[in-house]
N, CA and C of each residue as an Amber inpcrd file, in Angstrom:
protein
   453
  38.4290000  -0.3570000 -20.2520000  38.1420000   0.7280000 -19.3370000
  39.3340000   1.6680000 -19.3160000  39.0790000   2.9560000 -19.3180000
  40.1070000   3.9940000 -19.3250000  39.8430000   4.8870000 -18.1180000
  40.5340000   4.6200000 -16.9910000  40.3210000   5.3600000 -15.7500000
  41.6610000   5.6350000 -15.1010000  41.8870000   6.8940000 -14.7100000
  43.1390000   7.3230000 -14.1080000  42.8300000   8.0290000 -12.7950000
  43.6260000   7.7360000 -11.7610000  43.5630000   8.4600000 -10.5000000
  44.9730000   8.9460000 -10.2050000  45.1240000  10.2470000 -10.0250000
  46.4410000  10.8400000  -9.7720000  46.3790000  11.7640000  -8.5660000
  47.4870000  11.7990000  -7.8060000  47.6430000  12.7840000  -6.7510000
  49.0080000  13.4270000  -6.9560000  49.0180000  14.7420000  -7.0450000
  50.2770000  15.4380000  -7.2520000  50.1170000  16.9230000  -7.0300000
  51.1960000  17.6350000  -7.2810000  51.2110000  19.0910000  -7.0960000
  51.2520000  19.7980000  -8.4430000  50.5460000  20.9270000  -8.5300000
  50.5630000  21.7210000  -9.7540000  51.9450000  22.3350000  -9.9430000
  52.4700000  22.2160000 -11.1470000  53.7920000  22.7670000 -11.4400000
  53.7320000  24.2620000 -11.7270000  52.5390000  24.7580000 -12.0670000
  52.3380000  26.1850000 -12.3180000  50.8430000  26.4610000 -12.2010000
  50.4510000  27.7290000 -12.2000000  49.0320000  28.0690000 -12.1720000
  48.3630000  27.5350000 -13.4380000  47.0850000  27.1240000 -13.3430000
  46.3910000  26.6390000 -14.5390000  46.2940000  27.7230000 -15.6120000
  46.3540000  27.2820000 -16.8500000  46.1540000  28.1750000 -17.9950000
  44.7100000  27.9760000 -18.4430000  43.9060000  29.0300000 -18.3550000
  42.4780000  28.9160000 -18.6550000  42.1330000  29.7720000 -19.8540000
  41.4010000  29.1700000 -20.7650000  40.8880000  29.8780000 -21.9380000
  39.4070000  29.5730000 -22.0630000  38.7220000  30.3970000 -22.8170000
  37.2930000  30.1920000 -23.0270000  37.0420000  30.0090000 -24.5160000
  36.1970000  29.0320000 -24.8340000  35.8590000  28.8030000 -26.2380000
  35.0380000  29.9850000 -26.7360000  35.0550000  30.1670000 -28.0460000
  34.2970000  31.2680000 -28.6250000  32.8770000  30.8140000 -28.8940000
  32.0100000  31.7620000 -29.0520000  30.6260000  31.4370000 -29.3780000
  29.6810000  31.8930000 -28.2950000  28.4170000  31.6090000 -28.5490000
  27.3600000  32.0470000 -27.6620000  27.4680000  31.4100000 -26.2780000
  27.6920000  30.1270000 -26.2270000  27.8280000  29.4040000 -24.9570000
  29.2900000  29.0330000 -24.7530000  30.0990000  30.0120000 -24.3350000
  31.5280000  29.7540000 -24.1840000  31.7650000  28.7420000 -23.0660000
  32.8040000  27.9440000 -23.2390000  33.1540000  26.8780000 -22.3180000
  34.5660000  27.1160000 -21.8070000  34.7410000  27.0600000 -20.4780000
  36.0700000  27.2210000 -19.8860000  36.8830000  25.9450000 -20.1260000
  38.1550000  26.1310000 -20.4650000  39.0830000  25.0170000 -20.6780000
  40.3490000  25.3420000 -19.8920000  40.6460000  24.5200000 -18.8850000
  41.8210000  24.7350000 -18.0390000  42.8460000  23.6510000 -18.3220000
  44.0960000  24.0630000 -18.4640000  45.2030000  23.1240000 -18.6440000
  46.1920000  23.3400000 -17.5150000  46.6130000  22.2430000 -16.9070000
  47.6430000  22.3050000 -15.8750000  48.4330000  21.0090000 -15.8890000
  49.6010000  21.0700000 -15.2620000  50.4800000  19.9080000 -15.1980000
  50.6500000  19.5130000 -13.7370000  50.5020000  18.2050000 -13.4740000
  50.7160000  17.6720000 -12.1360000  52.0650000  16.9820000 -12.0620000
  52.8110000  17.2610000 -11.0150000  54.0360000  16.5180000 -10.7100000
  53.6280000  15.4050000  -9.7540000  53.6920000  14.1660000 -10.2330000
  53.2590000  13.0030000  -9.4640000  54.4940000  12.2150000  -9.0640000
  54.7240000  12.1110000  -7.7520000  55.8980000  11.3730000  -7.2640000
  55.8080000   9.9080000  -7.6730000  56.9530000   9.3640000  -8.0450000
  57.0300000   7.9360000  -8.3360000  57.1730000   7.1840000  -7.0250000
  56.6780000   5.9910000  -7.0000000  56.7020000   5.1890000  -5.7870000
  58.1300000   4.7930000  -5.4090000  58.9480000   4.4980000  -6.3860000
  60.3070000   4.0480000  -6.1260000  61.2900000   5.1390000  -6.4880000
  62.3700000   5.2230000  -5.7390000  63.3780000   6.2490000  -5.9540000
  64.5130000   5.7000000  -6.8050000  65.0980000   6.5530000  -7.5960000
  66.2610000   6.1970000  -8.4000000  67.4880000   6.8030000  -7.7340000
  68.4810000   5.9810000  -7.4230000  69.7070000   6.4400000  -6.7620000
  69.3950000   7.2470000  -5.5000000  68.3950000   6.7860000  -4.7480000
  67.9890000   7.4050000  -3.4840000  67.4470000   8.8210000  -3.6480000
  67.1200000   9.2280000  -4.8560000  66.5200000  10.5430000  -5.0850000
  65.0920000  10.3550000  -5.5750000  64.1950000  11.1720000  -5.0340000
  62.8020000  11.1090000  -5.4550000  62.6820000  11.5660000  -6.9100000
  61.8380000  10.8910000  -7.6630000  61.5810000  11.2850000  -9.0480000
  60.0780000  11.4880000  -9.2180000  59.7140000  12.2010000 -10.2370000
  58.3020000  12.4900000 -10.4800000  58.0120000  12.3930000 -11.9710000
  56.7550000  12.1260000 -12.2720000  56.2610000  12.1980000 -13.6390000
  55.4540000  13.4830000 -13.7400000  55.5140000  14.1240000 -14.8900000
  54.7990000  15.3700000 -15.1170000  53.6740000  15.0790000 -16.1000000
  52.4470000  15.1270000 -15.5810000  51.2620000  14.6910000 -16.3230000
  50.4390000  15.9100000 -16.7280000  50.2030000  16.0630000 -18.0290000
  49.3660000  17.1480000 -18.5410000  47.9020000  16.7970000 -18.3250000
  47.1380000  17.7670000 -17.8050000  45.7210000  17.5600000 -17.5180000
  44.9080000  18.6720000 -18.1680000  43.6840000  18.3410000 -18.5600000
  42.7800000  19.3390000 -19.1140000  41.4040000  19.1410000 -18.4910000
  40.8140000  20.2520000 -18.0280000  39.4840000  20.2290000 -17.4150000
  38.5710000  21.1630000 -18.2020000  37.2990000  20.8210000 -18.2610000
  36.3260000  21.6010000 -19.0260000  35.1920000  22.0770000 -18.1290000
  34.5480000  23.1680000 -18.5410000  33.3390000  23.6470000 -17.8800000
  33.5520000  24.0720000 -16.4500000  32.6580000  23.5910000 -15.5530000
  32.7090000  23.9720000 -14.1360000  34.0270000  23.5630000 -13.4970000
  34.5700000  22.3970000 -13.8680000  35.8520000  21.9460000 -13.3090000
  36.9580000  22.9200000 -13.7030000  36.9200000  23.4280000 -14.9180000
  37.9200000  24.3950000 -15.3730000  37.7820000  25.7140000 -14.6230000
  36.5480000  26.1450000 -14.4080000  36.3150000  27.3830000 -13.6620000
  36.7870000  27.2360000 -12.2130000  36.5680000  26.0670000 -11.6340000
  37.0430000  25.7930000 -10.2690000  38.5760000  25.8740000 -10.2180000
  39.2260000  25.2560000 -11.1920000  40.6970000  25.2830000 -11.2550000
  41.1960000  26.7190000 -11.3970000  40.5370000  27.5060000 -12.2240000
  40.9410000  28.8980000 -12.4290000  40.8330000  29.6890000 -11.1230000
  39.7920000  29.4320000 -10.3770000  39.5350000  30.2090000  -9.1700000
  40.3930000  29.7890000  -7.9750000  40.6390000  28.4840000  -7.8170000
  41.2450000  28.0040000  -6.5740000  42.6240000  27.3630000  -6.7160000
  43.0020000  26.9180000  -7.8980000  44.2520000  26.1640000  -8.0390000
  45.4160000  27.0960000  -8.3110000  46.5250000  26.8560000  -7.6110000
  47.7490000  27.6340000  -7.7730000  48.9360000  26.6890000  -7.7560000
  50.0370000  27.1570000  -8.2680000  51.2760000  26.3880000  -8.2950000
  51.5880000  25.8500000  -6.8990000  51.9540000  24.5760000  -6.8200000
  52.3230000  23.9490000  -5.5620000  51.1820000  23.2730000  -4.8320000
  49.9370000  23.5600000  -5.2200000  48.7780000  22.9620000  -4.5630000
  48.7260000  21.4610000  -4.8430000  48.4330000  20.6780000  -3.8110000
  48.3130000  19.2250000  -3.9690000  46.8530000  18.8720000  -4.2190000
  46.5890000  18.1730000  -5.3120000  45.2290000  17.7970000  -5.6850000
  45.1700000  16.3220000  -6.0610000  43.9490000  15.7930000  -6.0270000
  43.6660000  14.4430000  -6.5130000  42.6930000  14.5970000  -7.6660000
  43.0010000  13.9280000  -8.7650000  42.0810000  13.9780000  -9.9060000
  41.7610000  12.5660000 -10.3620000  40.5890000  12.4250000 -10.9500000
  40.2490000  11.2040000 -11.6740000  39.8510000  11.6370000 -13.0680000
  40.1050000  10.7810000 -14.0100000  39.7780000  11.1000000 -15.3950000
  40.1360000   9.9650000 -16.3210000  40.3780000  10.3220000 -17.5660000
  40.7260000   9.3180000 -18.5760000  41.8880000   9.8280000 -19.4150000
  42.7070000   8.9070000 -19.8820000  43.8300000   9.2700000 -20.7430000
  43.3120000   9.4750000 -22.1560000  43.7810000  10.5410000 -22.7790000
  43.4070000  10.8290000 -24.1650000  44.6820000  11.1290000 -24.9430000
  44.8240000  10.4970000 -26.0880000  45.9800000  10.7420000 -26.9420000
  45.5300000  11.4750000 -28.1930000  46.4670000  12.1590000 -28.8190000
  46.1620000  12.8820000 -30.0470000  47.4500000  13.2180000 -30.7680000
  47.3110000  13.9010000 -31.8720000  48.4890000  14.3330000 -32.6200000
  48.1290000  15.5540000 -33.4530000  49.1740000  16.2910000 -33.8030000
  49.0080000  17.4350000 -34.6940000  50.3340000  17.6500000 -35.4140000
  50.2900000  18.4100000 -36.4900000  51.5040000  18.7460000 -37.2280000
  51.8920000  20.1710000 -36.8690000  53.1020000  20.3470000 -36.3690000
  53.5260000  21.6810000 -35.9420000  53.9150000  22.5410000 -37.1530000
  54.3250000  23.7750000 -36.9000000  54.6160000  24.7180000 -37.9810000
  55.8120000  24.2960000 -38.8270000  56.6540000  23.3870000 -38.2890000
  57.8020000  22.8800000 -39.0520000  57.4590000  21.6300000 -39.8460000
  56.1880000  21.2330000 -39.8100000  55.7570000  20.0560000 -40.5490000
  56.0290000  18.7380000 -39.8400000  56.3860000  18.8010000 -38.5740000
  56.6840000  17.5970000 -37.7980000  55.4240000  17.1700000 -37.0430000
  55.1130000  15.8700000 -37.1100000  53.9480000  15.3590000 -36.3930000
  54.3060000  15.2100000 -34.9160000  53.4840000  15.8110000 -34.0480000
  53.7040000  15.7890000 -32.6050000  52.5740000  14.9690000 -31.9740000
  52.9490000  14.0250000 -31.1170000  51.9750000  13.1870000 -30.4260000
  51.7580000  13.7200000 -29.0110000  50.5040000  13.7170000 -28.5670000
  50.1690000  14.2400000 -27.2470000  49.4700000  13.1730000 -26.4110000
  49.6690000  13.2710000 -25.1150000  48.9530000  12.4430000 -24.1520000
  48.5790000  13.3490000 -22.9910000  47.3210000  13.3160000 -22.5820000
  46.8660000  14.1210000 -21.4650000  45.7360000  13.3970000 -20.7480000
  45.4790000  13.8370000 -19.5280000  44.3700000  13.2910000 -18.7610000
  43.2140000  14.2810000 -18.8390000  42.0680000  13.8070000 -19.3020000
  40.8550000  14.6230000 -19.3110000  40.2200000  14.4560000 -17.9380000
  40.1560000  15.5550000 -17.1840000  39.7080000  15.5250000 -15.7950000
  38.1980000  15.3400000 -15.7330000  37.7800000  14.3390000 -14.9470000
  36.3590000  14.1270000 -14.6920000  35.9830000  14.6050000 -13.2940000
  36.8820000  14.4040000 -12.3260000  36.6900000  14.8770000 -10.9560000
  38.0250000  15.4050000 -10.4440000  37.9720000  16.4030000  -9.5840000
  39.1860000  16.9430000  -8.9860000  38.8480000  17.4660000  -7.6010000
  39.8070000  17.3270000  -6.6760000  39.5820000  17.8270000  -5.3270000
  40.9110000  18.1290000  -4.6530000  40.8280000  18.9340000  -3.5940000
  42.0150000  19.2860000  -2.8270000  42.5080000  18.0500000  -2.0820000
  43.8320000  17.9070000  -1.9720000  44.3980000  16.7520000  -1.2780000
  45.0130000  17.1420000   0.0580000  44.9330000  18.4140000   0.4360000
  45.4510000  18.8520000   1.7230000  44.7380000  20.1330000   2.1210000
  44.8810000  20.4920000   3.3830000  44.2420000  21.7090000   3.8710000
  44.9720000  22.9370000   3.3300000  44.3120000  24.0650000   3.3930000
  44.9100000  25.3070000   2.9120000  46.1600000  25.6660000   3.7160000
  46.1420000  25.4390000   5.0330000  47.2950000  25.7700000   5.8690000
  48.5090000  24.9470000   5.4660000  48.2990000  23.6690000   5.1930000
  49.4100000  22.8080000   4.7850000  49.9100000  23.2360000   3.4130000
  48.9870000  23.5550000   2.5230000  49.3540000  24.0060000   1.1830000
  50.1710000  25.2900000   1.2470000  49.7340000  26.2340000   2.0870000
  50.4610000  27.5000000   2.2400000  51.8550000  27.2540000   2.7960000
  51.9600000  26.3340000   3.7540000  53.2670000  26.0310000   4.3530000
  54.2010000  25.4400000   3.3090000  53.6800000  24.5680000   2.4660000
  54.5100000  23.9580000   1.4270000  54.8910000  24.9510000   0.3470000
  54.0890000  25.9930000   0.1960000  54.3960000  27.0150000  -0.7980000
  55.3130000  28.0910000  -0.2190000  55.6570000  27.9420000   1.0500000
  56.5480000  28.9130000   1.6790000  55.8210000  30.1010000   2.2630000
  54.4910000  30.0900000   2.2550000  53.7360000  31.2200000   2.7690000
  52.8270000  30.8240000   3.9040000  53.3420000  30.1070000   4.8780000
  52.5360000  29.6300000   6.0040000  51.8490000  30.8140000   6.6620000
  50.5260000  30.7830000   6.6810000  49.7740000  31.9390000   7.1550000
  49.1940000  31.7720000   8.5450000  48.8950000  30.5510000   8.9540000
  48.3000000  30.3810000  10.2700000  48.9160000  29.1910000  10.9690000
  49.1350000  29.3540000  12.2580000  49.7240000  28.2620000  13.0290000
  48.6410000  27.2580000  13.3750000  48.9970000  25.9830000  13.4790000
  48.0040000  25.0050000  13.8980000  47.5340000  25.3280000  15.3170000
  46.2660000  25.0240000  15.6170000  45.6890000  25.4030000  16.9000000
  46.4010000  24.7380000  18.0590000  46.6270000  23.4490000  18.0010000
  47.3880000  22.7560000  19.0310000  47.8580000  21.4380000  18.4590000
  48.9940000  20.9580000  18.9290000  49.4760000  19.7080000  18.3840000
  48.5660000  18.5600000  18.7850000  48.4340000  17.5820000  17.9190000
  47.6170000  16.4170000  18.2190000  48.3220000  15.5810000  19.2700000
  47.5650000  14.9580000  20.1810000  48.2100000  14.1330000  21.1800000
  48.8640000  12.9230000  20.5270000  49.9690000  12.4890000  21.1270000
  50.6560000  11.3130000  20.5940000  49.7800000  10.0940000  20.7940000
  49.7860000   9.1580000  19.8310000  48.9570000   7.9770000  19.9960000
  49.4450000   7.1570000  21.1820000  48.5070000   6.5560000  21.8730000
  48.8510000   5.7030000  23.0120000  49.4480000   4.4020000  22.4900000
  50.2840000   3.7650000  23.2730000  50.8670000   2.5150000  22.8120000
  49.8050000   1.4420000  22.6230000  50.1150000   0.4720000  21.7960000
  49.1920000  -0.6260000  21.5380000  49.0090000  -1.4090000  22.8210000
  47.7770000  -1.8500000  23.0730000  47.4920000  -2.5650000  24.3140000
  48.2620000  -3.8750000  24.3900000  48.4590000  -4.3270000  25.6160000
  49.1790000  -5.5750000  25.8360000  48.3630000  -6.7810000  25.4010000
  47.0660000  -6.5890000  25.1640000  46.2060000  -7.7150000  24.8020000
  46.5820000  -8.2840000  23.4510000  47.3450000  -7.5230000  22.6480000
  47.7610000  -8.0290000  21.3400000  46.6460000  -8.0200000  20.3140000
  45.5800000  -7.2190000  20.5670000  44.4700000  -7.1930000  19.6220000
  44.6670000  -6.1800000  18.5070000  45.7710000  -5.3940000  18.5410000
  46.0680000  -4.4430000  17.4800000  45.3990000  -3.0970000  17.6360000
  44.6320000  -2.8850000  18.7260000  43.9610000  -1.6220000  18.9390000
  44.7470000  -0.7670000  19.9250000  44.6700000   0.5630000  19.7640000
  45.3470000   1.4680000  20.6870000  44.4330000   1.7780000  21.8590000
  45.0310000   2.0050000  23.0210000  44.2790000   2.4930000  24.1670000
  44.1330000   3.9940000  24.0200000  42.9290000   4.5100000  24.2440000
  42.6970000   5.9510000  24.1700000  42.7910000   6.4860000  25.5870000
  43.7060000   7.4510000  25.8280000  43.8550000   7.9760000  27.1850000
  42.6070000   8.7110000  27.6380000  42.4110000   8.7370000  28.9640000
  41.2760000   9.4440000  29.5450000  41.4370000  10.9470000  29.3540000
  40.3030000  11.6620000  29.2240000  40.3250000  13.1110000  29.2140000
  40.4640000  13.7420000  27.8440000  40.4060000  12.9810000  26.7560000
  40.5130000  13.6080000  25.4310000  39.2250000  13.4480000  24.6380000
  38.1250000  13.1530000  25.3240000  36.8490000  12.9310000  24.6460000
  36.4450000  14.1080000  23.7650000  36.7230000  15.3370000  24.2350000
  36.3240000  16.5090000  23.4440000  37.1180000  16.6470000  22.1570000
  38.2370000  15.9550000  22.0270000  39.0500000  16.0570000  20.8150000
  38.6980000  14.9990000  19.7710000  37.8580000  14.0320000  20.1720000
  37.4840000  12.9820000  19.2370000  36.4110000  13.4840000  18.2780000
  36.4350000  13.0460000  17.0220000  35.4420000  13.5200000  16.0550000
  34.0820000  12.8610000  16.2350000  33.9540000  11.9810000  17.2240000
  32.7060000  11.2970000  17.4800000  32.5680000  11.0940000  18.9920000
  31.3730000  10.8290000  19.4670000  31.1600000  10.5660000  20.9100000
  30.3120000   9.3350000  21.0640000
């Protein structure tokens, strides 16, 4: 089985090209910076993963994806090789995107890109302390029913 799930930020805007012919196909290439779980010398490190999307996924990337945006993708690893103009064989590895989606809201994305456009409506209430019963559940304070996503 060849299945990859990645969450990271685009290092630059996607590069989109269209195949030639009667039924042209969009092909988007972008690179994700994926944080590593463990830090080296107390500094965060990242892997830079090349991704390629085709068709509707590529058109979506062209329209909505920008440098710094955090996304989640699923796909498969594909390897290949070619000989460059100097006659040297170059090996490639990329993720062929099967699904992709936003990993944060637009406001958070804008804030991380340095262009925060809208302030949050109101801060979320602090969670109530865990009950003394020791059951692991939080007590929900009275009067916040309208803020709950369910009733």
